[in-house]
Backbone bond lengths (Angstrom), bond angles and torsions (degrees), N, CA, C in turn:
res aa  C-N    CA-C-N  psi(-1)  N-CA   C-N-CA  omega(-1)  CA-C   N-CA-C  phi
1 X - - - 1.458 - - 1.538 107.37 -
2 X 1.272 115.86 149.68 1.451 120.92 179.01 1.540 110.27 -84.07
3 X 1.348 114.71 156.21 1.448 120.05 177.75 1.529 109.77 -57.10
4 X 1.314 117.80 -52.41 1.466 123.23 -176.61 1.510 111.48 -58.05
5 X 1.367 115.78 -43.54 1.448 120.75 179.42 1.504 111.62 -61.60
6 X 1.319 113.68 -44.85 1.500 117.17 -179.71 1.505 110.72 -61.66
7 X 1.339 119.22 -48.87 1.436 122.58 178.21 1.526 111.37 -54.88
8 X 1.324 115.42 -50.59 1.468 119.90 -177.95 1.547 110.94 -58.95
9 X 1.366 115.81 -47.74 1.476 117.10 -175.71 1.500 111.31 -65.58
10 X 1.284 120.32 -42.10 1.441 122.39 -179.27 1.552 110.35 -63.64
11 X 1.337 116.85 -48.26 1.501 118.81 -177.68 1.518 111.26 -68.60
12 X 1.336 117.49 -41.09 1.439 118.72 -178.60 1.520 112.70 -66.32
13 X 1.345 115.74 -35.48 1.493 120.95 177.50 1.559 108.04 -63.83
14 X 1.311 116.76 -44.46 1.478 120.89 -176.29 1.578 106.94 -67.10
15 X 1.305 118.16 -43.06 1.478 118.94 178.57 1.532 111.05 -64.86
16 X 1.290 115.24 -36.14 1.490 119.37 179.21 1.559 112.64 -61.84
17 X 1.320 115.26 -34.01 1.481 120.35 -177.68 1.518 109.92 -65.68
18 X 1.372 118.26 -18.95 1.457 119.81 179.90 1.533 110.88 -72.03
19 X 1.319 117.46 -15.94 1.495 123.50 -179.97 1.518 110.02 50.95
20 X 1.340 116.64 48.20 1.476 118.22 -178.21 1.531 109.66 -127.55
21 X 1.304 118.94 -35.60 1.441 120.69 -170.42 1.556 113.49 -89.17
22 X 1.341 112.66 141.29 1.510 119.07 178.90 1.530 109.48 -80.25
23 X 1.314 116.02 -31.24 1.476 120.47 177.91 1.517 111.56 -140.93
24 X 1.307 114.59 132.96 1.447 121.95 173.46 1.485 106.29 -126.26
25 X 1.360 120.40 121.17 1.418 121.00 -168.57 1.537 109.76 -147.54
26 X 1.300 119.54 157.18 1.454 121.48 171.41 1.515 105.47 -80.20
27 X 1.305 113.98 142.78 1.445 120.11 177.68 1.523 110.37 -70.75
28 X 1.336 114.72 120.91 1.455 122.61 -178.59 1.510 111.80 -128.27
29 X 1.356 115.90 29.58 1.457 120.69 -179.70 1.544 111.76 85.48
30 X 1.345 118.46 20.83 1.458 120.88 -177.68 1.516 111.67 -63.87
31 X 1.272 118.52 -25.41 1.482 119.23 -172.87 1.520 109.15 -143.11
32 X 1.282 115.96 149.93 1.445 125.45 167.11 1.539 105.23 -155.90
33 X 1.307 117.23 -171.59 1.479 118.54 -176.24 1.526 111.83 -58.62
34 X 1.336 117.45 -33.59 1.491 120.78 -175.13 1.519 113.06 -79.32
35 X 1.319 119.16 -35.13 1.484 120.45 -172.34 1.541 110.69 -117.50
36 X 1.290 121.89 20.72 1.437 122.32 178.37 1.511 112.83 -60.63
37 X 1.330 117.71 -27.70 1.458 119.03 178.52 1.523 114.41 -72.54
38 X 1.350 115.63 -5.94 1.473 120.69 177.52 1.514 112.07 -77.38
39 X 1.360 115.98 -14.04 1.490 118.61 174.11 1.502 107.77 -74.52
40 X 1.328 115.35 116.71 1.475 117.93 -176.74 1.505 113.77 -128.16
41 X 1.289 118.94 13.94 1.486 125.45 176.00 1.522 105.93 -118.58
42 X 1.322 116.98 122.29 1.449 121.61 -175.36 1.533 108.91 -133.26
43 X 1.305 118.29 153.84 1.489 125.68 -16.22 1.564 111.28 -68.98
44 X 1.273 113.70 153.08 1.472 119.28 -175.11 1.512 110.91 -132.71
45 X 1.322 115.03 144.90 1.503 121.19 177.19 1.507 109.17 -127.18
46 X 1.315 117.10 134.91 1.451 121.83 178.35 1.504 106.32 -128.93
47 X 1.383 115.53 130.46 1.461 121.70 -175.98 1.505 108.54 -106.28
48 X 1.334 115.04 124.78 1.479 119.70 -179.56 1.500 108.91 -117.80
49 X 1.348 115.47 122.78 1.460 121.11 173.99 1.499 107.90 -104.82
50 X 1.289 115.94 102.86 1.509 123.69 -176.59 1.466 111.91 -69.02
51 X 1.368 112.95 -159.97 1.436 118.85 -178.28 1.530 109.92 -68.31
52 X 1.340 112.94 149.34 1.464 120.31 176.58 1.509 107.70 -118.70
53 X 1.311 115.31 119.23 1.484 122.44 179.44 1.541 108.92 -88.44
54 X 1.370 115.41 113.52 1.449 119.38 -176.40 1.552 109.81 -103.85
55 X 1.331 113.73 151.98 1.458 122.93 169.76 1.514 106.66 -138.24
56 X 1.303 114.62 149.04 1.432 119.84 -178.36 1.553 108.50 -71.18
57 X 1.283 114.74 136.87 1.498 118.93 -177.41 1.463 106.75 -108.67
58 X 1.310 120.19 -104.46 1.421 125.58 173.56 1.482 112.11 -99.95
59 X 1.284 119.56 173.91 1.448 121.65 -178.72 1.522 111.55 -50.31
60 X 1.313 115.40 128.56 1.473 125.07 178.82 1.486 114.74 68.37
61 X 1.289 120.88 14.85 1.470 123.89 179.60 1.513 109.29 -132.24
62 X 1.316 116.42 142.83 1.451 122.81 169.17 1.515 107.35 -123.97
63 X 1.353 115.56 150.17 1.404 122.44 176.50 1.500 108.66 -120.16
64 X 1.320 118.89 148.87 1.422 121.09 -179.63 1.530 111.87 -153.46
65 X 1.339 114.91 174.58 1.401 123.99 177.10 1.518 107.86 -123.41
66 X 1.358 116.04 131.42 1.468 120.82 -178.84 1.503 108.89 -125.45
67 X 1.316 117.33 149.65 1.448 122.76 167.87 1.539 107.65 -110.46
68 X 1.296 113.64 134.55 1.446 124.02 179.06 1.518 107.93 -115.27
69 X 1.325 117.10 119.81 1.474 121.49 178.53 1.533 109.32 -107.34
70 X 1.303 114.31 134.91 1.490 120.17 176.35 1.519 106.41 -117.27
71 X 1.352 113.45 113.41 1.451 121.48 177.17 1.519 110.38 -93.41
72 X 1.331 119.05 131.51 1.426 122.39 -176.54 1.542 107.33 -126.31
73 X 1.373 115.25 126.63 1.463 119.98 179.72 1.531 109.52 -119.41
74 X 1.345 115.04 136.05 1.453 120.90 173.81 1.516 108.58 -119.30
75 X 1.330 116.56 160.20 1.476 119.22 -174.93 1.529 111.13 -65.94
76 X 1.290 118.15 -53.37 1.458 119.97 179.56 1.493 109.78 -167.08
77 X 1.326 113.92 160.21 1.474 120.43 171.11 1.505 106.08 -89.87
78 X 1.266 114.52 143.13 1.456 121.86 167.58 1.543 109.24 -90.31
79 X 1.277 118.10 -168.80 1.423 118.76 177.48 1.546 112.96 -66.45
80 X 1.329 114.53 137.96 1.437 119.20 -179.13 1.553 112.63 -118.53
81 X 1.292 115.79 -2.54 1.500 117.08 -177.04 1.521 109.61 -67.97
82 X 1.327 112.62 155.26 1.484 120.36 179.55 1.500 109.86 -57.75
83 X 1.334 118.15 125.81 1.442 121.67 179.46 1.505 112.64 96.21
84 X 1.325 121.12 -7.29 1.482 120.82 -179.21 1.543 108.93 -69.20
85 X 1.364 111.97 143.90 1.459 120.34 -176.93 1.532 113.74 -59.91
86 X 1.335 115.43 -36.56 1.476 121.58 -177.97 1.505 113.67 -108.85
87 X 1.308 117.68 24.01 1.483 119.82 -178.49 1.505 111.50 -60.45
88 X 1.281 119.16 -38.92 1.501 121.80 -178.34 1.549 110.50 -62.82
89 X 1.341 117.45 -40.56 1.408 119.17 178.31 1.536 112.85 -65.88
90 X 1.302 116.51 -39.25 1.464 122.06 178.47 1.517 111.73 -65.93
91 X 1.284 115.86 -45.04 1.449 121.53 -179.97 1.517 113.53 -69.69
92 X 1.315 116.08 -17.96 1.489 121.67 177.92 1.514 108.26 -61.53
93 X 1.322 118.41 -29.60 1.475 120.66 179.71 1.543 108.08 -57.56
94 X 1.303 115.95 -43.67 1.498 117.43 -178.17 1.544 110.62 -65.17
95 X 1.300 116.64 -37.64 1.453 120.42 178.44 1.594 109.87 -65.21
96 X 1.325 116.54 -37.29 1.430 120.51 178.16 1.512 109.30 -63.41
97 X 1.329 118.71 -38.20 1.485 121.12 -179.20 1.593 106.67 -65.05
98 X 1.279 116.70 -42.64 1.483 118.43 177.02 1.547 111.32 -61.70
99 X 1.312 116.61 -38.42 1.473 119.08 178.59 1.509 111.31 -64.62
100 X 1.357 118.41 -38.97 1.431 120.75 178.22 1.507 112.40 -61.15
101 X 1.363 114.34 -44.33 1.456 118.90 177.18 1.516 112.10 -60.98
102 X 1.310 116.02 -45.11 1.463 121.63 179.70 1.534 112.27 -60.76
103 X 1.339 114.15 -36.93 1.508 119.19 -179.05 1.497 110.98 -73.69
104 X 1.301 119.41 -36.67 1.461 121.95 -171.36 1.528 114.06 -94.93
105 X 1.314 116.29 -27.91 1.488 122.25 179.12 1.552 108.15 -55.49
106 X 1.304 118.49 128.63 1.447 121.64 177.04 1.512 115.47 84.73
107 X 1.351 118.52 -2.43 1.446 120.98 175.35 1.502 109.82 -62.47
108 X 1.335 116.24 143.98 1.472 121.21 179.04 1.520 109.74 -151.60
109 X 1.303 114.69 167.77 1.460 121.09 -178.63 1.527 108.16 -146.31
110 X 1.334 115.61 -170.68 1.414 117.84 -179.67 1.529 114.22 -74.33
111 X 1.349 117.17 -19.86 1.464 122.74 179.21 1.504 111.78 -103.13
112 X 1.300 120.52 -11.99 1.479 120.86 -176.87 1.467 112.58 -140.67
113 X 1.342 114.59 148.58 1.476 121.67 -179.41 1.509 109.24 -84.77
114 X 1.339 114.39 177.29 1.463 118.64 -176.34 1.556 112.08 -56.26
115 X 1.383 111.48 133.84 1.483 118.66 178.21 1.542 106.05 -68.71
116 X 1.323 115.40 143.50 1.496 122.76 174.88 1.519 107.79 -130.27
117 X 1.331 117.24 125.35 1.421 119.36 179.61 1.522 111.12 -64.88
118 X 1.343 116.79 134.83 1.411 119.71 -179.80 1.592 110.27 -118.51
119 X 1.264 118.72 -21.16 1.473 119.62 177.18 1.549 111.70 -164.89
120 X 1.299 114.21 162.39 1.470 122.40 175.30 1.535 105.48 -142.92
121 X 1.342 116.44 135.55 1.443 120.90 -172.23 1.498 108.94 -138.25
122 X 1.346 115.83 134.76 1.493 121.56 173.87 1.539 107.66 -87.64
123 X 1.321 115.84 119.38 1.466 120.57 -178.03 1.509 112.57 -109.19
124 X 1.380 115.57 16.00 1.433 120.45 -177.78 1.525 113.49 -56.32
125 X 1.330 118.18 -40.37 1.484 120.66 -179.43 1.497 109.16 -67.26
126 X 1.297 119.62 -35.28 1.463 121.21 -179.90 1.520 112.76 -67.60
127 X 1.348 116.30 -42.47 1.404 120.10 -171.82 1.542 115.55 -102.58
128 X 1.329 116.80 -5.76 1.459 120.87 178.07 1.525 112.82 69.80
129 X 1.268 118.89 22.27 1.473 123.19 177.11 1.534 104.17 -157.32
130 X 1.292 118.94 164.93 1.450 120.50 177.27 1.524 109.44 -62.85
131 X 1.326 114.89 115.80 1.469 121.50 -178.87 1.540 106.92 -145.59
132 X 1.322 113.64 140.43 1.445 121.32 -178.64 1.542 110.19 -137.56
133 X 1.313 114.15 152.63 1.464 119.55 172.49 1.519 108.29 -125.92
134 X 1.275 116.97 128.86 1.464 124.18 176.17 1.491 105.93 -116.78
135 X 1.371 116.01 126.07 1.465 120.72 -176.53 1.530 109.61 -114.29
136 X 1.325 113.30 140.52 1.459 122.37 -177.30 1.574 105.46 -126.33
137 X 1.320 116.25 152.47 1.432 122.72 172.41 1.528 108.78 -117.45
138 X 1.329 116.51 147.12 1.430 120.54 178.32 1.551 108.74 -150.04
139 X 1.307 116.13 157.06 1.417 121.40 174.48 1.532 109.83 -99.74
140 X 1.330 114.37 139.33 1.467 120.13 -176.50 1.535 110.28 -109.88
141 X 1.320 117.09 136.03 1.434 123.98 177.33 1.514 107.03 -123.75
142 X 1.339 121.39 116.20 1.396 122.70 -173.85 1.497 113.07 -134.42
143 X 1.325 116.87 132.41 1.479 121.30 176.38 1.535 108.26 -81.82
144 X 1.258 115.89 133.76 1.465 120.50 177.86 1.532 108.83 -124.05
145 X 1.269 118.05 150.40 1.431 124.00 177.85 1.556 105.82 -88.63
146 X 1.258 115.20 112.51 1.499 119.15 -177.18 1.537 107.62 -124.66
147 X 1.307 112.04 164.14 1.447 119.32 175.46 1.529 108.19 -81.95
148 X 1.295 116.35 127.34 1.480 119.68 179.69 1.525 109.43 -96.56
149 X 1.262 115.63 118.21 1.456 119.09 175.90 1.538 112.15 -102.02
150 X 1.318 114.90 129.82 1.483 119.12 179.92 1.524 105.49 -110.93
151 X 1.279 117.84 123.28 1.476 122.97 178.58 1.504 108.70 -94.26
152 X 1.332 116.54 131.56 1.446 123.15 176.83 1.494 111.65 -99.01
């Protein structure tokens, strides 16, 4: 199994157990500033596994550091002002974000160490709808098939 596949499968399975999201997908360029309005299924989660910086470790192994970004989109905020009739429903979005972090923090697999949250960003202004990005860091350990040279 590949590193990226393992990370995606473990995280998507954990998010799926929350029974909240209509779509959980790997980020494949579905959205950017220009086409964010093409997202029409909510709530939605997209998992992005960015670049992985590797260094040689011991024979036949490489170690690296990866950042995993989890993008979360909601349809819209309702009123959040004090006394609003639907304030509790709107503020529930913030609780859901906390639940996502609680669920994913510390996740690990055979190729990656425990995820550690490194940032959280509100992207609502960028996408014109409630949108958040939660970023995690993890260490990667991967076996590689290399040529073994023996010096005599």
